[in-house]
C-alpha positions as CSV (number, residue, x, y, z in Angstrom):
1,M,5.4,50.5,96.2
2,L,6.7,53.4,94.4
3,L,5.9,55.8,96.9
4,L,8.4,53.1,98.3
5,F,10.9,53.9,95.8
6,V,10.9,57.0,95.5
7,F,11.8,57.8,99.6
8,V,14.6,55.0,98.8
9,F,16.1,57.4,95.8
10,T,16.0,60.5,97.3
11,N,17.3,59.3,100.7
12,T,20.0,57.5,98.3
13,G,20.7,61.6,97.2
14,I,21.0,63.0,100.1
15,Y,23.4,60.9,101.5
16,A,25.8,60.9,98.4
17,A,25.4,64.8,98.6
18,A,26.4,64.9,102.5
19,S,29.3,62.8,101.3
20,R,31.3,65.3,99.5
21,E,34.2,67.0,101.0
22,A,34.6,70.7,100.9
23,V,38.3,71.8,100.0
24,T,39.9,75.0,100.2
25,I,42.7,75.3,97.7
26,I,44.9,78.4,97.9
27,D,46.8,78.4,95.1
28,G,49.3,81.3,94.5
29,D,47.4,84.2,95.3
30,E,43.9,82.5,94.1
31,V,41.7,81.2,96.7
32,I,38.5,78.9,95.7
33,T,36.7,76.4,97.5
34,V,35.4,73.2,95.9
35,Y,33.3,70.5,96.8
36,T,34.8,66.8,96.2
37,D,35.0,63.3,96.8
38,E,38.1,62.8,96.1
39,L,40.2,60.8,98.3
40,S,43.6,62.6,97.9
41,V,45.3,66.1,97.3
42,R,46.6,64.6,94.3
43,E,43.3,63.9,92.8
44,I,41.7,66.6,93.7
45,I,44.4,69.3,92.3
46,A,43.9,67.0,88.9
47,Q,40.3,67.7,89.0
48,Q,40.7,71.3,89.2
49,N,43.0,71.3,86.4
50,I,45.8,72.9,88.2
51,M,49.3,72.2,86.9
52,I,51.8,71.4,89.5
53,S,55.4,71.7,88.4
54,E,58.6,70.4,89.7
55,G,59.7,73.1,91.9
56,D,56.3,73.6,93.3
57,V,55.6,72.9,97.0
58,V,52.3,71.5,97.8
59,Y,50.9,71.2,101.2
60,P,49.9,68.6,102.5
61,S,51.6,66.4,99.9
62,L,50.4,65.2,96.9
63,N,49.4,61.8,98.6
64,S,47.8,62.8,101.3
65,Q,44.3,62.2,101.7
66,I,41.8,64.9,102.3
67,S,39.5,65.5,105.3
68,D,36.6,67.9,106.0
69,S,37.0,71.6,105.6
70,C,40.7,70.8,104.3
71,E,43.1,73.4,103.1
72,I,45.6,73.1,100.7
73,K,48.3,75.4,99.9
74,I,50.2,75.5,97.0
75,T,53.3,77.5,96.3
76,H,54.7,78.0,92.8
77,L,58.7,78.3,92.9
78,K,60.8,79.6,90.3
79,R,64.4,77.6,89.1
80,L,67.3,80.1,89.5
81,D,70.3,78.7,88.5
82,V,73.0,80.5,90.6
83,T,76.8,80.7,89.5
84,F,78.9,81.4,92.8
85,E,82.0,81.0,94.1
86,G,83.0,78.4,91.3
87,K,80.2,76.4,91.6
88,C,76.7,76.2,89.9
89,V,73.6,75.5,91.7
90,S,69.5,75.3,90.7
91,Y,67.8,76.3,93.6
92,W,63.7,76.7,93.8
93,T,62.4,80.0,95.2
94,D,59.2,82.1,96.0
95,A,61.3,85.1,96.1
96,V,59.6,88.0,93.4
97,T,62.9,89.2,92.7
98,Y,66.2,88.6,92.4
99,R,67.5,90.8,95.3
100,E,64.7,89.0,97.8
101,F,66.3,85.8,96.9
102,I,69.8,86.9,98.0
103,E,68.2,88.7,101.0
104,K,67.1,85.5,101.9
105,G,70.5,85.0,102.6
106,I,70.5,81.1,100.9
107,I,73.8,81.3,99.6
108,G,75.7,84.0,101.8
109,A,76.3,86.6,98.8
110,D,75.8,90.2,100.0
111,S,75.8,93.8,99.1
112,D,79.2,94.4,98.2
113,D,79.2,91.6,95.6
114,I,79.2,92.4,92.0
115,Y,75.9,90.8,89.9
116,D,75.1,90.5,86.8
117,V,71.9,91.2,86.7
118,D,70.0,93.7,87.9
119,L,68.7,92.4,91.4
120,D,65.6,94.5,91.6
121,A,64.6,92.6,87.9
122,E,61.1,90.0,88.8
123,L,62.3,86.5,88.4
124,K,60.6,84.7,85.5
125,A,58.4,81.4,85.3
126,F,61.6,79.6,83.3
127,G,64.9,80.5,82.6
128,N,66.4,82.8,85.4
129,E,70.1,82.8,86.0
130,M,72.4,84.8,87.8
131,S,76.4,85.2,88.3
132,I,78.0,86.5,91.3
133,I,81.1,87.2,91.6
134,K,82.2,87.6,95.8
135,M,84.0,90.3,97.3
136,T,85.9,90.3,100.2
137,Y,87.0,93.3,101.8
138,T,89.5,92.8,105.2
139,Q,92.0,94.2,107.3
140,E,95.4,91.2,107.7
141,C,98.2,91.9,110.5
142,I,101.4,91.0,109.6
143,E,104.3,90.6,112.2
144,E,107.8,92.0,111.2
145,E,110.6,91.9,113.0
146,I,112.9,94.8,114.4
147,P,116.3,94.1,114.7
148,Y,118.4,95.1,117.4
149,E,121.7,96.8,118.2
150,S,124.6,95.8,119.8
151,V,126.1,98.5,122.1
152,T,129.8,98.6,123.7
153,V,130.4,99.9,126.9
154,Y,134.1,100.5,128.4
155,D,135.1,99.2,131.9
156,Y,138.7,100.1,132.5
157,N,138.6,97.4,135.1
158,L,138.4,94.5,132.9
159,S,141.5,93.6,131.3
160,H,142.3,95.4,127.6
161,G,140.2,93.2,124.7
162,E,138.2,91.0,127.7
163,R,134.4,91.3,126.2
164,V,131.2,90.1,128.4
165,L,127.9,90.1,127.6
166,T,126.1,92.3,129.7
167,T,122.9,92.4,128.5
168,P,121.2,89.8,125.5
169,G,120.1,91.6,122.4
170,K,116.2,90.9,121.9
171,K,114.3,91.8,118.6
172,G,111.2,93.9,118.1
173,I,108.0,92.9,117.0
174,K,105.9,95.3,114.6
175,T,102.8,94.9,113.2
176,I,101.6,95.9,109.9
177,T,98.3,96.6,108.8
178,Y,96.8,96.0,105.2
179,D,93.6,96.6,103.7
180,V,92.7,93.5,101.1
181,V,90.6,93.4,98.8
182,Y,89.8,89.5,97.4
183,Q,87.4,88.8,94.3
184,D,86.2,85.3,94.1
185,G,88.8,84.3,97.1
186,K,91.8,85.9,94.7
187,E,93.6,88.8,96.0
188,I,93.0,92.0,93.8
189,S,94.6,94.7,95.8
190,R,96.5,95.5,99.1
191,T,97.2,99.3,100.6
192,F,98.7,99.9,103.4
193,A,97.3,100.8,106.2
194,G,99.1,101.2,108.9
195,E,101.9,99.9,111.6
196,A,102.4,99.8,115.2
197,I,105.1,98.6,117.2
198,T,103.7,95.6,118.9
199,S,106.9,95.0,121.5
200,Q,110.5,97.4,121.3
201,P,114.0,95.9,120.4
202,V,116.5,95.3,123.3
203,N,119.7,96.3,122.8
204,E,122.8,94.0,123.1
205,V,125.4,95.2,125.2
206,V,129.1,94.1,125.5
207,T,131.2,95.4,127.9
208,E,134.7,95.3,126.7
209,G,137.8,96.0,128.7
210,Q,140.0,99.2,127.9
211,R,143.1,100.6,128.5
212,A,142.9,103.8,130.7
213,I,145.0,105.6,132.9
214,S,144.5,107.8,136.0
215,V,145.6,111.2,135.8
216,N,144.8,113.3,139.0
217,G,142.0,111.0,139.9
218,Q,140.7,111.1,136.6
219,I,140.3,108.2,134.0
220,V,141.4,108.6,130.2
221,P,140.7,105.7,127.9
222,Y,143.2,105.3,125.1
223,K,143.6,103.4,122.3
224,Q,147.1,104.0,122.2
225,M,150.3,105.0,123.6
226,I,153.7,106.2,121.9
227,T,156.6,107.6,124.0
228,C,158.2,110.7,122.7
229,S,160.3,113.2,123.1
230,A,158.7,116.5,123.4
231,T,159.4,119.9,123.2
232,A,157.6,123.5,123.2
233,Y,157.3,126.4,121.0
234,D,155.0,129.4,121.3
235,L,154.7,132.4,118.6
236,S,157.8,133.9,118.6
237,F,160.5,134.3,116.2
238,E,162.9,132.3,117.7
239,S,160.5,129.2,117.7
240,C,158.2,129.7,114.3
241,G,160.4,131.9,112.5
242,K,157.5,134.7,111.9
243,Y,156.9,138.0,113.4
244,P,153.0,139.3,113.5
245,G,152.0,140.5,109.9
246,D,153.5,137.8,107.6
247,P,151.9,135.7,105.4
248,G,150.6,132.5,107.7
249,Y,152.1,133.8,110.9
250,G,150.4,132.1,114.0
251,I,148.4,129.1,111.0
252,T,149.2,126.1,111.4
253,A,150.0,123.3,109.0
254,S,146.0,122.0,109.8
255,G,145.2,125.7,108.9
256,T,144.0,126.6,112.0
257,Y,145.0,129.4,114.6
258,A,147.7,128.1,117.1
259,K,146.7,127.8,120.6
260,L,147.1,125.9,123.8
261,G,146.2,122.4,122.8
262,T,147.9,122.7,119.4
263,V,150.6,119.9,119.0
264,A,153.1,119.6,116.0
265,V,153.9,116.4,114.9
266,D,154.9,114.1,112.5
267,P,152.1,113.1,110.3
268,R,153.6,109.5,109.7
269,V,153.8,108.2,113.2
270,I,150.7,110.7,114.0
271,P,148.2,111.7,111.5
272,L,146.8,115.4,111.4
273,G,143.5,115.8,113.3
274,T,144.4,113.1,116.0
275,K,143.2,113.6,119.8
276,M,145.9,113.2,122.1
277,Y,146.0,113.4,126.0
278,I,150.2,113.9,126.8
279,V,151.7,113.4,130.3
280,S,155.3,113.6,131.2
281,T,156.6,109.6,131.8
282,D,157.3,110.6,135.4
283,G,154.0,111.5,135.8
284,S,155.5,114.6,136.9
285,Y,153.5,117.3,134.5
286,V,150.2,117.1,132.5
287,Y,149.5,118.6,129.3
288,G,146.7,116.9,128.8
289,Y,144.2,116.7,126.2
290,C,145.5,118.4,122.8
291,T,145.4,117.7,119.1
292,A,147.4,116.8,116.1
293,E,147.2,120.3,114.0
294,D,150.9,121.2,112.9
295,T,153.8,119.9,112.1
296,G,157.6,121.0,112.6
297,G,161.2,120.7,110.2
298,A,162.7,119.3,113.3
299,I,160.0,117.5,114.0
300,K,160.7,113.5,113.0
301,G,159.5,110.5,114.2
302,N,158.4,109.7,118.0
303,K,158.8,113.4,118.5
304,V,156.4,116.5,119.5
305,D,156.3,120.2,119.8
306,L,153.5,121.3,122.5
307,F,152.2,124.7,121.8
308,Y,152.4,127.3,124.8
309,N,151.4,130.6,125.0
310,T,154.3,132.4,126.2
311,R,157.7,131.8,125.4
312,S,159.0,132.0,129.2
313,E,156.4,128.6,129.4
314,C,158.2,126.9,126.8
315,M,161.7,128.0,128.3
316,Q,159.9,126.1,131.6
317,F,158.9,123.3,129.7
318,G,162.6,122.4,128.1
319,R,162.7,118.8,126.6
320,R,160.7,115.8,128.0
321,S,160.2,112.4,127.7
322,V,156.1,111.9,127.3
323,N,153.4,109.5,127.2
324,V,150.8,110.3,124.5
325,Y,148.1,108.7,124.9
326,I,146.0,108.4,121.5
327,L,142.9,108.9,122.5
């Protein structure tokens, strides 16, 4: 009877020992194997007096049932309070340093940003804080209009003063590039980086009818026509009352030297410096292109005195009615 009791007791002990589970616990860098008859991950962790904080990650979960050769992995996370882009957010991380946390790409910060901590400093178990100023470097392009110019061309086939839009004007586009720096979304600098013309402006072309005369097949445009009585003069004493060597001999009222194409005028009618084209009213005589450079005591009102190189040319010209075309 006694032997039977011992056999049953021993057999029961063997059965109880065989019911214990082998569990491997990986707690950070520490690895332990325990044998337990606890039923859940939570219970076996409590049995080993392992502290679990709010942010720690346990796999399988604390409520999971253990099984033979079960492996429990505990990752202790550190709390890091980050102020970034105007918001303060708390993160639980297994990163060892601030830099490692940034390199995980959780918040989108990068090496261009400004930090108030040493990124290579290790995170502590508690009280980790970091503020980040977001720096953004970008290029911005701004388009500006290039105004077009209005160009007038003249057509002697149109009536005087008639204007026709030949080519509509079109504004061009210029693209200006700036290097822009933002700090937490606020612009802090803007630097000119270059410009390029995207499209050239097209000038407006207006065709305008203009007065013109045709002389021996030559078209001569003009602004105004004045009919005058014309005479001729040269550098002889009979014309200018001076001899070579006299002060001012050959010098016009404008200070130029008298030459073919110099015309004496009444400045009240034709201002000095005016460019002209002179033709006799009957078209038989063409003096041509000339300039109002001189005056004369007898040249008053609608009178002009045309310079020639010789006295004989002056005598041949005599007095004629001419049309003075103001160019």
